[in-house]
N, C-alpha and C positions, 0 to 999 in steps of 0.2 A: 504493500500500500504506500509506504513512504519512499517512493522512488519517482524520479522524473520520467515522464512518458511523453514521447513525441506524438504528433498527429492530431492535436486537439484544436478546437475552435472555442476561444474564450472571449466573451464580450463583457466589457465593463458597463455596469449599470449604476448610475448615480441616484441615490435616494429613492423614495417611494414613487416619485413621478415616472421613473423608468422601470423600477423593479416590479411594482404591483401589476401593471398591464401585461408585462412579460410573463409573470407567474400565472396570472389568470388565463392568459392565452394558452400556455402550456397545459394547464389542468383541463381546459376546455377541449384540447386536442387529444387527451389521454384515451387510450383504447383498452389497457389492461389494468394498470395500477398507478396509484399516486401515493408517495410517501412524503411526509412533511414533519420536520422538527422545528420547534421554535421555543424561545424563552418566554416571550409575551405573545398572547393571542387576544387582542383587545376587541371589545364590542364597540367599535367606532366605524366610520365609513370604509376605511381600508380593510379592517378585519372582517367586516360583514361582506365585503365584495369577494374576498378570498373564500369565506365560509360558503357563500352561495355557489361559487364555482366548484368547491369540493362536493357539495350536495348534488349539484347537477351531474357531476361525474359518477357519484355513487348511484344515482337514480338510473343512469343508463347502463349499470352493471359493472362499472370499474371498481376494483378493490381500492379503498381509500383508507390509509392509516395516518393518523395524526398523533404525534408525541409532543406533549406540552410539559414544560417544567412545572412541578408542583407549586413552587413559590410564585412563579409568574402567573400560573392559573389562578391561584388564590387571590391575587391582587388585580387581575385584568380580565380573566375569562369569566363572564357573567353566567349565571345559571340559565338565563334565557338563551344565550348563544350556545352554551353547552347542549341544551335540549335540542336546539335546532340542528346541530351537527349530528347528534346521536339519532334523533328521529329521522334524519335524512339518510341514514345508512353509513355514516362515517364511523370507523373504528377509532375511538378516542382513548388514549392512554396517558397517564400522568407520571412523570419521572419524579421519584421521591415525593409522593404526595403528603407525607407526614411533616407538616410545618407548624405544629402547635407551639406558640411562643414559650409556654411554660415547660416544654421539653427540649429546649435549645441545647444542642451539643455541636461540636466542631464539624461533624460530618454533615450537618444540615446545610453547610455552605458549599457542599459538593453538588452544585446545581448544573442543570443542562442549559448551557449558555450558547450553544452553537445553533446556527440558523441554516437549515438544509432542506432541500426538496429534490426529489427525482421523479420523473415521469417515464414509465415504460422502459427504464434502463436506456433511455434515448437522450434525454436532456436533464441536466441537473442545475441547481442554483446553490451557491455558497456565498456567505457574506456576513455582514453584521446587522442587517435590517430585520427588526422584529415585525410581526404582523400588527402594526399600530400606525395610525396616521401620522405623517410627518409634522402635522400641526397640533398633535395631541400632547401639548405641554403648555401649562398655564402661562399666558402673557407672551407667548413666543411668536415672533415675526422676524424674518421669514422662516420657512420650515427648516428642521434640523438636517444636517448633512451626514450621509452615510453611504456606503458602497456595497455592492454585491457583484457577482459574476454569473453569467449563464454559460454553462459548459456543455460541449458535445465532443464525443470522441473517446479514446481509450482511458481517459481519466474517470469517466462516469462509473464504471464498475467498482472502483475503489470506494466511491461515495455510497453506492448501493450497498456494498458489503458492510460498511460501517453502520449504516442506518438499520439494516436488517439485524445485525448483531446486537445493537443497543435495544432494539424493540424486544428481541427474544430474551435478553437479560432482564428487562423490566417485567416482562410477563412471568419469568421464572421466580424472581424475588417477591413478586406480588401473588404467587401461588395461583396463577392463571394458566389454563390450558392454552397451548400455542401450536399453530401450524407453521411457525417461522423457525427455521433451523438456527440453533445456537452457534454453529460453525458453518456458515453458508459457503457455497462455492463461489469463487471469483470468476464471473463470466467474462467473455471477451466482447470487445466493441470495435467497430470499424473506425478507421481514420476519418476525421471530419475536417481537418485543417492542417496548419503547419506549425502550431505553437507547442512548445514543450512545457510541461507543468507537472507538479505533484500535489497530491491531496494529503494534508497532514492534520492529525487530530492530537488533542491532549486529553488524557484520562488519568486515573489514579493507579493504573496497573503498568502495562508495558510501555505506554507512551507518555509518561509523566513530563518529560523534558523536550519532546520532539519539536514543538513549535518554537520554544526558546532556542533550541539548538540550531534550527533552520535559520532563524534571525541572526544568531551569532556567526554562523558560517558565512552568510552574506556580508555582514559588517566587516569581518576580518579580512576579506579579500577585496573590499571596496578600494578603488583607486582615485576616484574623482568626487563622487557625490553620494551622500546618504540623506534621504528626505523621508521623514517619518511623520505621519499624522495619526494621533492617538487620543482618544477621549480621556482615558485615565492612565496617565503615565507616571508610574512609581516603580522603576526598575530595580532589580537586585544588583549586587556588587559586580557580578560577571558581565551583565549587560552594560552597566555604567562604564566599567573598565574598557569594554570593547569599543564603546563610542569615544571615550577619551583617547584611546590608542589611535583610533582612526583620525581624530582631529590632529593629533601630534604628528602623524605622518603626512599631513597636508590635505586630507579629505575634507571637503566642504560639508559639514554636518548641520542639518536644519531640522528642528523639531517644531511641528505645527500642533499646538496643544490647546486645550479648552480654556477660554477666558471666563465664560459664564459659570457661576457657582451653582452646581447641582447638588453635590454632596460636600458640605463645607469642610468636614474633618479631613477627608482625603484630598480636597483641593488645597488646603493650607499645608498639609503634610508633604504633598508632592513638590510644592514650591520651596521646601527646605533644600531640595537638590539643585535648584537653579544656580546657586553661587558656584558650585563646583563645575557645573557644565559651562556656564558663560565664561568663567575664568580660563577654561581650556580652549576657548574660541568657538564653541558650539553656539549656533544662532538659535534662539527661541522666539517663535512667533506665536502670539496668543490670538486665537480666533474668537472674535467678539460679535460677528454679524448675526449668528444664530447658534443654537446648540450644535456642538461638534460631537458626533457619535462614531466617527470613522475609526477604523483599525486597519490601516494600510501603510505601505512603505514602498519606496523606489530606491534602488541602489545602482549607480552607474547607468549604463544604457540598456541593460537586458534583464535585470532582476527586479521583480515586483511581487508583492503579496497583498491579498485581500482576504479578510476573514472576520471571525467573531472575537478573536483574542486581543484584549487590551494588554498593555505591558505593565502589569501590576500583580501583586500577590494573588488576588482573587483569580485572575485568568490563568496565570502561569503556575500556580500551586494547587488550586482547588477545583475549578470548574471544568466541565467538559467543553472543549472548544474545537473549532475546525477552521483551517485556513487553506487557501490555494496559493502555492508559490509558482510563479511563472517566469520562464526564461524566454523572453521574446522582446525584441526592440520596439515593435509597434505597440504592444500592450503597455510596456514601461513608459513609452512616450505619451500615450493617452492618459495614463494615470498621473504622470508628472505634470502634464498640462492642466489637469483639473486642480491639482494641489497648488501649483503656481498661481492659477487664477484666484483661488481662495485666499492665498497670502496677499496678493495684490489688491483684492477687492474687499477683504474682510478681516485682516489680521493686523496686529500692532506688534512691533518688535520689542523685546525686552532689552533695554539698554544696560550693558554690563556695569558701567560706572554708577548709574543711578541705583541699580539693584544692589550692588555691593555696598553702597553708601546709604541705604535706607535706615530708618530709625531702629533703635534697640527694641522697641515695642513690636515693630513689624517682624523683626528677626525672631523674637521670643515666641510670637504666635505660631510661626512656622515650625520652630523646633519643639514646642509643646505638642502641636498636632502630630509631628513626626514621631515623637516619643510615645504618644498614646496609641497610634496605629501600630508601631513596632511592638509595644507591650501587648496589645490585643492579639496580634498575630502569634506572639510567643505563647500566650496563655492558651490559644487554640491549638498549639502544637505545630504551627506552620512557620517555615522560614527561619532557620537558625542563622549562624554566622555565615554559612555558605550563601545565604540570600542577602543579608544586610551588610556583612563585612565591616561593621563599625560605622561610625558617624563620618560623613564627608567632611573634609578639612576646610574647604572654602565655604563661606556663608553668604 
């Protein structure tokens, strides 16, 4: 599964405006089966449009399986929408549905955060876009920014295999009878294009570090440019050192990060790392035009990734995630153009002198938040010194 495969056609989709019509069209064209995984399935215009397409498919005899995270379902999937799906013939399953607050333990954070879909083992979607309307955030104008890809070709069977296995695992641990194999065969698919790519997952078994390792491999061979756009950027010591090493050898490293405060504690904690980064010559651009939900990167002229994984402890240590890594000049250029346009039209640079010279109160807020997050992760048993590596020296 975790190998580069040639012969794919991979199309970049920006935000819901491109993603949802493509997804609905694929579901409407389904002849045999539709599999869908998502963290959030909201009862809003976007979620209802996808739900209606899934029900239409089930009504005409297509097998439709939808796997939703238990936490995401608890907060976004309404009983009304759930009844509509089940009554329409959709097989609905929840990943780790036990989310009672009074029974909180560390394994509760092992959520299904990946966003995947495949139709007839013919076309697949991978990315960071939940089934929720881009405008479904209070006071938000314009819509949030995120990315996904539509995939055809030899990469699709790897996506199919991962989805089938997780479905079977969920049925097994929930004591449900299943007609889905726990160890499915990896089927073949014909070439559909000229792009080389691999599908990479993160779980808590064999693939714990696969996404982080793929990022690090790309960063360590970068020669000219690293451009990362990430909603929640709170990297561990290995990731930070890889970026710092790249900057020292003359690579232009740019981070496009979230300016709007969605989760205050993590927002202020992540900013505790800014001093070390900007002191090394890494450019930080904070996107303020709307909420940034992207989890993408471009390195040099031929390396790019799109997926669900943030660069933070939640994504890289706990959650189930999925990314596509692409080696193709055309795709890398398309994604780079999108990110550069976002920087030019909606980002503000972090000035190193002003940042390093900010008030003691501001610095204290960042380091207190950093300490709380680090302590919390330690209490939950995640991320020892191999993740944190001590406190960054530059403030």
